[in-house]
Structures are given as structure tokens and as C-alpha cells.
C-alpha positions in Angstrom: 1.1 -0.3 -11.8 3.9 -1.1 -14.2 4.4 -0.6 -18.0 3.8 -4.2 -19.1 2.6 -7.6 -17.9 6.2 -8.8 -17.6 7.3 -5.7 -15.6 4.3 -6.1 -13.3 5.1 -9.8 -12.8 8.8 -9.3 -12.0 8.1 -6.3 -9.8 5.4 -8.2 -7.9 7.6 -11.2 -7.3 10.5 -9.0 -6.0 8.2 -6.9 -3.8 6.6 -10.1 -2.4 10.0 -11.5 -1.5 10.9 -8.2 0.3 7.6 -8.3 2.1 8.3 -11.9 3.3 11.6 -10.7 4.7 10.0 -7.7 6.4 7.4 -9.9 8.1 10.1 -12.3 9.3 12.0 -9.4 10.8 8.9 -7.7 12.3 7.8 -11.0 14.0 9.9 -9.9 17.0 7.4 -7.0 17.5 3.8 -8.0 16.6 2.6 -4.4 16.5 4.8 -3.9 13.4 3.5 -6.9 11.5 0.5 -5.2 9.7 2.7 -2.5 8.3 5.6 -4.8 7.5 3.2 -7.0 5.6 2.2 -4.1 3.3 4.8 -5.2 0.6 3.1 -8.6 0.5 -0.1 -6.8 -0.4 1.6 -4.5 -2.9 3.4 -7.5 -4.5 0.1 -9.4 -4.9 -1.3 -6.2 -6.4 1.3 -6.1 -9.1 1.0 -9.8 -9.9 -2.8 -9.3 -10.3 -2.2 -6.4 -12.7 0.0 -8.7 -14.8 -3.2 -10.7 -15.4 -5.1 -7.6 -16.3 -2.4 -6.8 -18.9 -2.5 -10.3 -20.3 -6.3 -10.2 -20.7 -6.2 -6.8 -22.4 -8.1 -5.0 -19.6 -11.8 -5.3 -19.4 -14.1 -6.1 -16.5 -13.0 -9.6 -15.4 -12.1 -10.9 -11.9 -8.5 -9.6 -12.1 -9.7 -6.1 -12.6 -12.1 -6.3 -9.7 -9.4 -7.9 -7.5 -6.9 -5.1 -8.4 -9.5 -2.5 -7.6 -10.5 -4.1 -4.2 -6.8 -3.9 -3.1 -6.1 -0.5 -4.5 -9.3 1.2 -3.2 -11.1 0.0 -0.1 -8.4 -2.4 1.3 -5.4 0.0 1.2 -7.6 2.9 2.5 -8.3 0.9 5.6 -5.1 -1.2 5.9 -2.6 1.7 5.9 -4.0 3.9 8.7 -4.9 0.8 10.8 -1.3 -0.6 10.4 0.3 2.8 11.2 -1.9 3.1 14.3 -0.6 -0.3 15.5 3.0 0.6 14.9 3.0 4.2 16.0 4.3 5.3 19.4 1.6 5.8 22.1 2.0 9.6 22.0 0.8 9.7 18.4 -2.2 7.3 18.6 -4.8 9.9 19.5 -4.1 12.1 16.4 -4.0 9.0 14.2 -7.7 8.3 15.0 -8.5 11.0 12.4 -6.8 9.3 9.4 -8.2 6.0 10.6 -11.7 7.4 10.7 -11.2 8.8 7.2 -10.0 5.4 6.1 -13.1 3.7 7.5 -15.5 6.1 5.8 -13.5 6.1 2.5 -13.2 2.3 2.4 -16.9 1.9 3.0 -17.8 4.3 0.2 -15.3 2.6 -2.2 -16.6 -0.8 -1.3 -20.1 0.3 -1.9 -19.1 1.7 -5.3 -17.4 -1.6 -6.2 -20.4 -3.6 -5.2 -22.9 -1.4 -7.1 -20.9 -0.3 -10.2 -18.7 -2.0 -12.8 -15.0 -1.2 -12.8 -13.3 -1.4 -16.1 -9.6 -1.5 -17.1 -8.3 -0.1 -20.4 -4.8 -0.5 -21.9 -3.5 2.9 -22.8 -0.1 2.5 -24.4 2.3 1.7 -21.5 -0.3 2.3 -18.8 -3.5 0.8 -17.6 -6.5 3.1 -16.8 -9.2 2.0 -14.4 -12.6 3.5 -14.3 -15.3 3.2 -11.7 -17.3 6.4 -12.1 -17.2 7.5 -8.5 -19.7 10.1 -7.4 -18.0 13.0 -5.5 -14.7 11.7 -6.6 -12.7 14.7 -5.2 -14.1 14.1 -1.7 -13.2 10.4 -1.9 -9.7 11.1 -3.1 -9.2 13.6 -0.2 -10.3 11.0 2.3 -8.1 8.4 0.7 -5.0 10.6 0.9 -5.8 11.6 4.5 -6.1 8.0 5.4 -2.9 6.7 3.7 -0.4 9.6 3.4 -1.8 11.5 6.3 -1.4 8.6 8.7 2.2 8.1 7.8 3.0 11.8 8.1 1.3 12.1 11.5 2.7 8.8 12.8 5.3 10.4 15.1 7.9 7.8 14.0 10.8 9.4 12.1 11.2 6.4 9.8 7.5 6.3 8.9 7.4 10.1 8.4 10.3 9.8 5.9 8.5 6.9 4.3 5.4 9.0 4.0 7.4 11.8 2.3 8.9 9.2 -0.1 5.4 7.8 -1.0 4.0 11.3 -1.5 6.8 12.2 -3.9 6.7 8.9 -5.7 2.9 9.0 -6.1 3.0 12.5 -7.5 5.6 11.6 -10.1 3.9 8.3 -11.0 0.5 10.1 -11.3 2.0 12.8 -13.6 3.5 10.2 -15.9 0.4 8.1 -15.9 -1.8 11.1 -16.7 0.3 11.7 -19.8 -0.2 8.0 -20.7 3.6 7.9 -21.2 4.6 5.1 -18.8 3.4 3.7 -15.5 6.2 3.8 -12.9 4.4 3.1 -9.6 5.8 -0.5 -9.5 9.4 0.9 -9.2 8.4 3.2 -6.4 6.5 0.4 -4.7 9.7 -1.7 -4.8 11.7 1.2 -3.3 9.0 1.7 -0.6 9.1 -2.0 0.2 12.8 -1.9 0.8 12.3 1.2 3.0 9.7 -0.7 5.1 12.1 -3.7 5.4 14.8 -1.3 6.8 12.2 0.3 9.1 11.2 -3.1 10.4 14.8 -3.9 11.2 15.6 -0.6 12.9 12.3 0.6 14.4 13.0 -1.0 17.8 15.7 -3.0 19.4 15.1 -6.7 19.7 13.1 -7.8 22.7 15.7 -9.2 25.2 15.4 -12.9 26.0 15.1 -13.9 29.6 18.2 -15.3 31.0 18.5 -19.1 30.9 19.0 -21.4 33.9 22.5 -21.3 35.3 24.8 -23.9 33.8 26.2 -26.2 36.5 
């Protein structure tokens, strides 16, 4: 989330470009691709919110699309992507965040299918409301699935990334609750660059087989 339609559009474009670069780098290692593609999803998310700003909030398709990405899709995408990229020694413990992601994503998808999500412009922030039952339990499952999978990944770069996301989310949430300014887009941009660096350094390139001898 950003503080204006223009900021969301600019941030989304930059984050999408970083995501495209990360995917190109991670193509050498297919297991890294789902996580490297995360900035593409975050970039699209910001661009969609620019439409929400432009329409003044409400309950239109842009609001629903924003909520689908933010709620069920990320709750499932992040732990599944981390499981793909994590070292084999960490995969068993990552089944817990993945299970939390599956359950949380199912609950959120059901809520989106049966309730109306609304967006409200509040100064320099956008507030989204879905009226979730047992919201505290859903939030706990969401955090376990997303932040928990990163912190339990067993990959030093992903653990540091998880710490960065945790701090950034806490700061952004505090500012958003005060309806002062929404800064998550700035942290999303930083996180996207970190993922690009991770994709470049996570593993050495796969060596190519030697070619035929030159006569």
C-alpha cells in the first residue's frame, strides 16, 4: 500500500521491473522461481491499488483483486515458494507454515466469496474491511504461513529477508493504524531488491557440460 495513486503506480512499476530481473536470474535454478517471482505479484498488487485510489475506494473489481492477492494468494504462495527454495534439511519443519497457509488461504477465500470487501480512503491510507470472523486466529495463521516460513527456511538470506519483512510490516502497520501515511510500498520495493540479490547469490550457477573438442 502506498500514500497515493501515483505513488502506488510508480512503486508497482519499479517492483515489477525488479521482479522480472529476479525471475531472469532465478531461471538457472527452477526451484527458486516461485520466490523470485514474488516481486511480480507485489508489483501487480501496487498497480491494482492505484486503481482503488483512482476510484475512491468502494467495492469494485479492483478492491476484490487487491484483496485476493493480499489475503488468500500470498498466504499460500509464500510458504509454498519458500518450501521449494529451502535446503532439504529444512523442508520437514516448513510443512507447518505450509499447512497454516493452506488453512488460512481457504478461510480467507471463503470469506471473500461470501462477504463483501470494501476499501475506504483515509487521508494518505486505504483501509480495507472484510469483517472476518475469528480475525485474531486468521491473522496468526497468516503470519505463521508468511513470516514463519521465511524465518524457518534454513537459508541465511531468506532468514534475513524474513527479519526485514517483519520489521517493515510492523513499522508500516503502525503508521497505517494512525492513518498518517501508508509506507508498505517502500518496504516492498526494498524487499524486492533483497530477493533479487538472493536469487543472484543463493546458489552458484549450474555448470555447463563441456562441449565437444575443437579439432
